N, C-alpha and C positions, 0 to 999 in steps of 0.2 A: 452128619460127619460120615465119611468113607466106611464102610463096612466090609468090603470085598475088595482084594486086590487084583488089578489088571494082568494081564498075561505079562506085560513086561514089567512092571513091579515084580511079580514071582520070580521071573528070570534074574532080575537084578538082586534079589534076596539068594537066589542060590549061587550066584557068581559070589557074593558076599562071603558065604560059607565055603566055598571052594579056596577062596584068597587066606581065610583064616586056616584052611587045612594045610596049604602050603609055608604057613608060618608069616604071612604077610598080615599084618595089623592095619585094617581099613582105616582107621581113625588113629592114628598115632599119636602119642603125647607130645614129643620132644618137639622144640621149635624149629622152625624150617628157615635158614636164614636167606633173605632175599636181598640181592645186593644191586639188582638192574630191573627195569618196567618196559614193557612192550613199546612205550610211546619214545621213550629215551634212545633204546636201541634204533629203532627205526628212523628217528630224526637226527641221530649223532654219528652212527656208524659208517665210516667209510674204508676203502682198501687201505688208503693210507693211516687211518688210526686202528688198524685191526688188532694190534697190541694191546690197545685197552680194552678190547672187548675180547680178549683172547680167553678169558676165564668169567662168564657171567651165570649168574643164579636166579631164576626167575620161578614165581609161582602162580597158579590162577586156574581155570576152568577149562576143561579138553572140550572144545566146540566143534571139532570136525576131524574126521581122519580118511586119507587117501591111502587104500594100501595097495603097495606096490611089490609084493613078494618079501623080499629080504630088507626091503628099505619102505617107510612111511614118511609122508608127508602128514602133518597134522597143524591143527590151529589152536593156539592157548588164547585166553582172554584173562587178562588181569583189571585192574581198578582203571587202568590207563588207556586200555585198548587191545587190540587182537596182534599177533605176529604168528609167522609159521614157523614150525618145527620141522627138522628132519632127523628120522631116527632109522638108524641101520642097524640091523640084527647084530652084528660082529662087535660094534661099539658098545651096545649094552651088554651083548655076552660075550665076552673075548675069550672065554674058557671053553670047555666042551659042552656044559650044560645052557643049553637055551631056552632054558623055560621061563625065564624072565619076559623075554622077546616073543616066543612062540605060543605062550599061554597066557601069561599076564597082561602083556600089551595088546596083543591082538584078539584076545578072547575074553578078558575078565575085565578090561576097562569098558567105559560106556561114556557116550556125550553126557557132560553135566559133570563128571569126576573132577574132583580139584588136584592137581599134582605139582610137585615141584621139578623143575628139570635143572640141569648144570650141563654146561658146554661152552660153545664158542660161537660168536656171531660171524656170518658170511652171508654173501649175495648170490644166489642162485645164477644159474644160465639165462634164465628169463628175467633177469634184474630186480628179484624180490629180495630183500632183508630177511633174513632168516638165522633161527639159532640150529646149528648142528647138536643134537642131544648127546651126551656121552654118559649120563646119568640122569634116572627118573626116578622120583619116591610117589608114591600115593598117600595124598592126604587127607583125603574124604570121598568115601564113596556114595554117587548119589544115586537113591534109591526110588527117585520118581523122576520119569523122563518129561525133558524140557519139549516144549514146542519146537518144531522142526522151522528155521528160518535159512534164508541162503544169504551170501554175501559175496559182492564179486565189485573189485577196484573200489573199495570202502563204501558200497552202496548196499544196502540191505534189502532184500526183496522177501517177500511173502510176511511182512513184519507182522507181530501178533496186534491186532486191532480191537478185538472183543474186550468191551469196557467192562463187562463182569469180570473177566479174568484179570484186566491191567490192574483194576482196582483192588479186588479181592485178594489177588495174589500178587502183589506189587513186587514182592522179592523175586519171583520169576520173572515177571515185567522189564524187571531192571537189568536181568541177565539177558534176555533175548532182543531187548530194544535199547540199544546203547545212546540213542538219541534222549531216550527220558532219562537216563542217568543224566546226560550231560544239560537237561533243564534243570535238574536239582543243584549241579554244580553252579549254574548262573545264579539260581536263586540263593546259595550260600553266598557267592560271591556280591550279591546286592546287598545283603543284611550286612556283611563286612564293610562294604563302602558307607552305608548309613551309620553303623558304629563309629567308623573312622571319620566322619562328618562330625556326629555328635561330640566325639572325644576330643578331637581337634577344636573345638569351640568351647571346652570346658566342662562339658556335661559329665554326670556321675550316673552309671549305670546302677540301678538296684533290682531288689525283688520285694515284692508285696504279696500277700496271702492270695492262695486260689480258693481254699475253704474261708468262707466268709458269714458273720452272723445275720449280715445287710447286705442284700444284692444291690449294691449302688453304684452311681456312675453312669448309668444310661437307663434308657426307658425299653425293656426287653423282659421276655419271660424266663426265669431263671430254671434251674435243675434243682432241686432240692435233695438231702440227704440226711441222714440223723448221725449223731455223733456219741455211740453208746455211753463212754465214760463221761462226758459231761450232762449226758442226757439231755440234748438240747439238738433242735433242727440246724443244718447249716447249709450254705448255697454253694455251689460253684460259680465263681466269678462272672458277672455277665461285663464288667470292666474294672479297671484299676485304679480310675480317676480319684476316686476319695482319699486312697492311700497315699496316693503320689502327693497329694495335696497337704495332707497331713505332714509330709515331708518338707514341703516349703515353707509350713508354718514353724516346723522345728530348726527351721534356718539353712538348709539346702536353698540354693538359688537355681539349680537347673539338674533336674532328675530327668530321666528316662528308663523306659523298660520295656523290653519284649514280651508280652505277655500271653500264655494262653488263655482265650476265654471263652466261655461255654452259654449258649442261649438255645432254649427249649422251643425252637420254632422251626419253621419249613425248610425244606433243601431244595435247592435249584442249582443253577451253574455258577453263581456266586456267593451260594450261602452254604455253609455246612456247619452242623451245631458245635463244633470245635475249630478254632480259628486262631491266627495270631495276629495281634494287634501291638503296634508301636505307640505309646504315648509319651509324650513329653511335656513339661511345666517348667516355666522359666520366669523368675521374680523380676517386678519391675518392668515386664514388657506388656503390649497390648495384642490386639488381633491383627493390627495392621504391619506390625513387625512381624507376626507370626507367617502372615502372608509371604514376605518379602524371604525370610527365611526358608519356608516349603519350598520356592521356588529354586533357591541355590541347592538346596540338598538334593531335591529331586533332578535337577538339571546334572549334578555331580555323579548321582546314583545311576543315571541313566547311562551317562559316557563310561563310568566302570563297569557297568555290566556288560555292555555292547560295542564300546568303543567309538559310541555315536549317540547324540541326543535321541535320534529317531528310533521308535519302536514300531514294528508291524504288527496290528492288530490280526485275530484269527480271520478276519475279513479280507486282508489284504490291505486295509487302510493305515497310512502312515500318520504316526502321533508323535509329535514335537514336544518333548519336555524343557526345551531353552526357553530360558526366562524373557519377558515377563509373560503372565497369564491374564488372560481376560477376566474383568471383574462384573458383575452386575446384581442387583439387589433381586432375592426372591420374588417379591411382589413385579418389579419390573419383568422377572422372566415368566411370570404367570401372566401378565397381560401382554407379552410378546407374542406368549404363543397360544394363548386362548381367547385372547380380546377383551377378556375380563378384567374388570380393576378390583381386585378383593381388597385392597388397601382400607380399612375402616369397618369392613362388614363384621357383623356380629355373627353368632354360632348358627342362628336362622338363614342369614343371609349366605353363610358359606355353605349350610344344607342345599339352598336354593341352586347355587354355583355348580354344586356336585351333581345334582339332578340334571340341571342343563346340560352339564358335559358328558354324562353318562358314569359318573364313578360312584360305585357302590358305598354305601355308609351305614353304619349302625348307631344305636343310642348311646353306646360308650364313649364315642368320639367327640372331645372336645375341640376348640377352635384350632388348637394347635395341630392336632392328629387330621382334621380336614383340610387344613393349608397344605401338610405335608402329601396328603393324599393327592389333592389336584396337581402339586409340582410333580411327584412320583410318577403319576399317571399321563401326564400332558407335556412335562417340560424337560425333565432329566435326560431323555434319550438322545435327544438334540445335541449335547453337549460332547463332541468327541474328542476336540482338543482341550488339553488343561484347563478348566474354568471355574474360578472363585464365585460363588453362589453366595451373597452376604447379606447382612442387616435382616435378621429373622425375627417374626413374631414373637414377643415374649412367652407367650403359652407353649412355643413349641421347646423352649429353651430354659429347663428349670435350675440350671447351674451356671447361667451366664450373666454376666453384669447388662445393665440397662444401657442403651444407646446414648452416648454422649450429647447428641442432639435433634435425634428423631425419636419423638413420643412412641411408645407401644412396641418399640422394637429393641431386639438386643446386639451386642457386638459378637456375631458369630458368623463363620462360613463355613461351607462345606466345598471342599475340591471335587469337581465331577470330571471324569475322564472316560471317553468311551462310553458315555451314557449311563455311568454308576459312580456312586459315591465312594471316592478312595480316602478322604480324610475329612474329619469335623473339628473345629477349633472355634475357641470361646478368647474373649477377654473374661477372665474368670470370675463368677460374682464372690466376693468375699465379705459383703455386710451379713453378719449372722444374722440379724433381725430378719432382714428382707430373705435371705437364705431360707428360714423356719417357715415363713409365710408361702413361699414357692413350694416347699414339700407338703406343706398342708394342702395346697391346691391339688397336689399330684396326689395326694391320698383321695380327697373327693373325688378325681377322677378311678381310682381304684374301686369305691365304692361303687361307681356306676358301671362297674364290670369291665375296666380296661385293665387287661392281665399284665400290660407292658408299663403301667404306669409306675413310677420310681417309689420306692419305699423312703420312710424318714429314716435318717441317720442320725441319731440324738449324739452318738458321739461324736461324729463329723460336725454338728453345730457347735459343740463344746470346742473343740479344735478351732475351730474359726473364730470363738471367743477369745482367744488368747491373742488373736490378731494375724492374718494373713497379709502378706504386702500383695500390691497389685501384680496381678501374674496373667499370663498367657499361657493357654494350654492347647494340645492337640492330639489325636487318636487317627494313626493310619490304619487301613485295612492293607496289613502286608502280602495276604496272599492274593487279593485283588491288584495290588502292586506287581506281584510275582507274574500273575496272569498278564498284565500288559507288556511288562518288560521280556517275557520269553513267548510272547505269541501264542498263548494258550485259552483256548475257548470254554474251558470249564474250570472251577476252582479245585473240581478232584484231579486234574491234571498237575496241580501244585501242590497236592499234600501228599505225603508218601501213603498215607494209610486214611483215606476218606473214609466217613462212616457209612456203613452198608447194612442192609435188612440182614436178619441172620440166616446163614446159609442153611438151605434145605437137606 
């Protein structure tokens, strides 16, 4: 942490003291009534409507000042954008005392200070919609200087691009890079569109535990903590699947949850230890119905977010979310991209295939992991347009119903877009006896050293014994979907506060 102040920080603290000496509180308590926004005034004001904007009140951050002696032009930035201010000394200080303008405005305010202004809208001789300020109020003094950026004709120059700064100090990044704020607004619109689709279909939004005694529902390494009052270990959830299926047992027929999940794994452009997943489960449906529904939802969501079903990825490639999407089995995909038919191979045969393909393996990997490694290493990257990879081997899918017609496979699909998994879905296994056997197979993998193998959740097995109807379920990586729909290259760009190493 910082222990010494920069010269600018010292000066700003001195100004803080001067303001208080003048009887001005730099962090006032009363509310400041805001009636207008920068965007609205710039979009709606005309000379014919000047009476409507003859008394406006805005609040925001001071982002620039041009000193012209007895008058100044300044830039105010609120949550909607920026607008020019015109401040004249004799308007601010109509009496003999000019301190508020000569001292407070010109000497004691800084870029980054938050102010409120009241006045009227007008158009300058250069044609810029502005606010003629008749009164201003300091609402918060900025004690740490912002990075300097320039804006002209709505374009930002010298934008802050240092990733260490952007991710570690997102609060400042949002101030100086308006396009970053727009990205997160789009992400909010994306989530609202998904919620709207599900709600219109009759789904119920629910909440399930983040702290779990068994980290179930996925194959991943969990974070572990300890609950003092109960004197027991607890895990941050790696998935919410098993709790949502308990609700299907309980009689809900369509439930969904936007859940914050945690996995104690590596970090890269598409992985963060804390991330958002949407999961939903629907009774009396199967994975074929789920593919159809997924296509419809993503097509509508893409259009609601961008006004088109086409999104442009970070490399400039157009990705079209319009249904229908290609469907191909995982075995056919592997054969197509490697020339090797892995269908029917045992564990030793799969290890030989991995060696032939130059894929690293270890003793903890069973058949499912080996197939997954081959697909992930040799096939996944080829699927840029939305594609359903279907019909996985049973060893890869401990929570999935066996395929109705293909021996050794399960009714599962993954949705791959831009070379990455975006969603994972099943016809859910609802046979409690078979589910117990699948869990026991996972336990054997854990004994071999697989840290991502699934724990046995005995309470979930008990829930299944009460009877769960045939169910289709899916989980979406919301952050990865957000990357696609906003054209971002890294998951850190769609998380407000991505995980970082401790600051030195």
